[in-house]
VEXMI-274615 format. One line per field, with one value per residue (C-alpha): x negated, y negated, z; residue in three letters. Coordinates in steps of 0.2 Angstrom, whole numbers, plus 5000, padded with zeros to 4 digits. Layout:
% residues N
east = c(X, ...)
north = c(Y, ...)
up = c(Z, ...)
rest = c(ALA, ...)
END
This chain:
% residues 237
east = c(5410, 5392, 5394, 5410, 5402, 5403, 5421, 5426, 5417, 5426, 5413, 5421, 5413, 5411, 5401, 5387, 5373, 5357, 5341, 5333, 5337, 5333, 5335, 5354, 5361, 5377, 5384, 5398, 5401, 5413, 5410, 5416, 5400, 5404, 5408, 5392, 5383, 5391, 5387, 5369, 5368, 5377, 5365, 5350, 5357, 5358, 5340, 5335, 5341, 5336, 5323, 5335, 5332, 5345, 5347, 5363, 5368, 5382, 5389, 5400, 5415, 5409, 5401, 5387, 5374, 5361, 5345, 5332, 5323, 5315, 5299, 5284, 5271, 5254, 5239, 5236, 5253, 5268, 5284, 5296, 5311, 5327, 5335, 5354, 5364, 5379, 5389, 5384, 5395, 5409, 5421, 5417, 5430, 5419, 5415, 5399, 5388, 5372, 5362, 5345, 5335, 5321, 5325, 5338, 5354, 5360, 5375, 5382, 5395, 5403, 5391, 5375, 5367, 5362, 5350, 5348, 5334, 5336, 5318, 5305, 5289, 5273, 5256, 5247, 5261, 5273, 5272, 5285, 5275, 5274, 5293, 5297, 5285, 5293, 5311, 5306, 5294, 5307, 5320, 5307, 5302, 5321, 5324, 5308, 5313, 5329, 5320, 5320, 5303, 5293, 5298, 5287, 5287, 5282, 5277, 5279, 5294, 5297, 5308, 5310, 5308, 5310, 5299, 5307, 5323, 5326, 5335, 5333, 5330, 5324, 5327, 5323, 5326, 5316, 5322, 5310, 5300, 5317, 5322, 5339, 5346, 5337, 5337, 5351, 5349, 5360, 5367, 5382, 5384, 5392, 5394, 5412, 5405, 5391, 5401, 5408, 5390, 5380, 5375, 5368, 5350, 5349, 5332, 5328, 5329, 5341, 5356, 5353, 5336, 5346, 5352, 5357, 5352, 5368, 5364, 5345, 5346, 5362, 5376, 5371, 5383, 5381, 5382, 5369, 5357, 5361, 5357, 5341, 5336, 5341, 5328, 5314, 5317, 5320, 5301, 5297, 5294)
north = c(4486, 4491, 4492, 4502, 4514, 4500, 4498, 4512, 4502, 4486, 4476, 4464, 4458, 4441, 4447, 4454, 4442, 4445, 4438, 4445, 4459, 4472, 4463, 4463, 4454, 4459, 4445, 4451, 4444, 4452, 4469, 4484, 4493, 4511, 4504, 4495, 4510, 4521, 4508, 4508, 4528, 4526, 4513, 4524, 4538, 4526, 4520, 4538, 4535, 4517, 4504, 4493, 4486, 4478, 4467, 4465, 4449, 4453, 4453, 4465, 4465, 4470, 4487, 4497, 4507, 4519, 4522, 4537, 4530, 4515, 4507, 4516, 4506, 4505, 4512, 4503, 4493, 4494, 4488, 4493, 4497, 4504, 4518, 4518, 4535, 4538, 4539, 4521, 4515, 4527, 4516, 4500, 4493, 4494, 4508, 4517, 4525, 4535, 4530, 4534, 4518, 4517, 4508, 4511, 4503, 4487, 4477, 4469, 4454, 4442, 4428, 4437, 4435, 4453, 4458, 4476, 4478, 4493, 4492, 4505, 4505, 4508, 4511, 4498, 4485, 4485, 4494, 4495, 4483, 4470, 4471, 4469, 4454, 4446, 4448, 4440, 4428, 4421, 4419, 4410, 4398, 4394, 4390, 4379, 4371, 4366, 4359, 4373, 4374, 4387, 4402, 4418, 4434, 4447, 4465, 4471, 4470, 4468, 4453, 4435, 4426, 4408, 4408, 4423, 4424, 4435, 4429, 4443, 4462, 4474, 4493, 4500, 4518, 4525, 4539, 4545, 4528, 4518, 4507, 4504, 4496, 4480, 4464, 4456, 4437, 4429, 4413, 4410, 4412, 4428, 4422, 4428, 4446, 4446, 4451, 4466, 4471, 4466, 4483, 4488, 4486, 4483, 4488, 4493, 4475, 4467, 4460, 4442, 4442, 4439, 4422, 4413, 4399, 4390, 4391, 4386, 4374, 4370, 4377, 4384, 4392, 4410, 4403, 4390, 4403, 4415, 4402, 4398, 4416, 4419, 4406, 4415, 4432, 4427, 4431, 4443, 4462)
up = c(5887, 5890, 5909, 5910, 5922, 5936, 5934, 5946, 5960, 5957, 5947, 5934, 5918, 5925, 5939, 5928, 5921, 5911, 5918, 5903, 5890, 5903, 5920, 5925, 5940, 5949, 5959, 5970, 5987, 5999, 5992, 6001, 6008, 6002, 5984, 5983, 5989, 5976, 5963, 5967, 5965, 5948, 5943, 5948, 5937, 5923, 5925, 5921, 5903, 5900, 5904, 5913, 5930, 5942, 5957, 5967, 5976, 5989, 6006, 6015, 6027, 6045, 6044, 6053, 6044, 6051, 6042, 6044, 6059, 6067, 6061, 6067, 6076, 6069, 6079, 6095, 6093, 6104, 6096, 6111, 6100, 6106, 6097, 6096, 6095, 6084, 6101, 6105, 6090, 6089, 6099, 6089, 6077, 6062, 6050, 6051, 6037, 6038, 6023, 6015, 6018, 6031, 6048, 6061, 6064, 6054, 6056, 6040, 6041, 6028, 6033, 6026, 6009, 6004, 5990, 5983, 5970, 5959, 5952, 5946, 5957, 5949, 5957, 5946, 5944, 5959, 5976, 5989, 6001, 5987, 5984, 6003, 6004, 5989, 5996, 6012, 6004, 5992, 6006, 6016, 6002, 5998, 6016, 6017, 6000, 6009, 6024, 6037, 6046, 6057, 6047, 6048, 6038, 6050, 6047, 6065, 6068, 6050, 6044, 6042, 6059, 6066, 6082, 6092, 6082, 6068, 6052, 6040, 6040, 6026, 6023, 6007, 6000, 5986, 5974, 5961, 5962, 5960, 5974, 5982, 5997, 6002, 6012, 6023, 6028, 6041, 6033, 6044, 6063, 6069, 6087, 6087, 6086, 6098, 6113, 6104, 6098, 6113, 6118, 6101, 6095, 6077, 6070, 6088, 6094, 6107, 6098, 6105, 6095, 6080, 6074, 6058, 6046, 6052, 6070, 6068, 6054, 6044, 6035, 6018, 6006, 5999, 5982, 5985, 5991, 5977, 5964, 5972, 5974, 5956, 5951, 5961, 5953, 5935, 5931, 5945, 5944)
rest = c(MET, LYS, PHE, ASP, PHE, LEU, SER, PRO, PHE, GLY, VAL, GLN, GLU, THR, GLU, ILE, HIS, PHE, LEU, SER, ASN, GLU, PHE, ILE, LEU, ILE, GLU, LYS, PRO, HIS, TRP, ASP, PHE, LYS, LEU, ALA, TRP, MET, ALA, GLN, LYS, SER, ILE, LEU, GLN, ARG, MET, ASP, GLN, CYS, HIS, GLU, LYS, TYR, ILE, ILE, PHE, THR, SER, HIS, PRO, ASN, VAL, LEU, THR, MET, GLY, LYS, GLY, LEU, GLN, LYS, PRO, LYS, LYS, GLY, GLU, GLU, LEU, ASN, LEU, THR, GLU, ASN, SER, ILE, GLU, ASP, MET, MET, ASN, LEU, PRO, PHE, PRO, LEU, HIS, GLN, ILE, GLU, ARG, GLY, GLY, GLY, LEU, THR, PHE, HIS, HIS, PRO, GLY, GLN, PHE, ILE, VAL, TYR, PRO, LEU, ILE, ARG, LEU, HIS, PRO, ASP, LYS, LEU, GLY, LEU, SER, GLU, LEU, VAL, ASP, ASP, LEU, LEU, GLY, PHE, SER, LYS, MET, ILE, LEU, GLU, ASP, ASN, GLY, MET, ASN, ASP, LEU, ILE, VAL, LYS, ARG, SER, PRO, LEU, GLY, LEU, TRP, GLN, ALA, HIS, LYS, LYS, LEU, ALA, SER, VAL, GLY, ILE, ALA, VAL, ASP, HIS, MET, LYS, THR, PHE, HIS, GLY, MET, ALA, LEU, ASN, LEU, LYS, SER, PHE, ASN, ASP, LEU, LYS, ASN, THR, LEU, LYS, ASP, LEU, SER, PRO, CYS, GLY, LEU, ASN, PHE, ASN, THR, TYR, THR, SER, VAL, GLU, GLU, GLU, PHE, LYS, THR, MET, SER, TRP, LYS, HIS, PHE, ALA, ASN, ASP, PHE, LYS, GLN, LYS, ILE, GLU, HIS, ALA, TRP)
END
């Protein structure tokens, strides 16, 4: 099998799909975060030897990740973000990983749709800002196509918003012009966790800033969103 190198990370043949000859989709919900993280690093190594590009659709069991630092305000701008320390999270009942992406604290849960693009950037073809805009913009279009209104892609603070509530966050890492990590969109409600996590500030924002498609609009399945997102990216990048 061509993709035996992914087997140690729990990826089955049925979870691998070709969007084109060199554009591979891994569709694996409920994937352990550490295994998915290790799989991304293995894919990056493989990309050094071939022209393939990958995109992962997934979700994770409850887990906290800490990036390299909060978004920096532009000149003359005040973001008023709150930095969480590692000590803030040590007593929580969830694993915590310090990772390479930009941004601060992120909380992943099974009700998210997560996209990890493993794509080569190119100064004349695809920049990091364009990739971020695409991830958020495709999500916005899908939700609008399904009838959700008043959605905004913001740069400060970065994410997909509905009014003053945040639906999706982006944190990307770049290794020798190859991207990994990505975007997480809250599809399902996580109200049962809000009391446990109420003192945290994901991306530097009050936890109550975050909402879900289910809370603000209607229930949308992970598979439904994945199918719609697949159509948006088949000819992208």
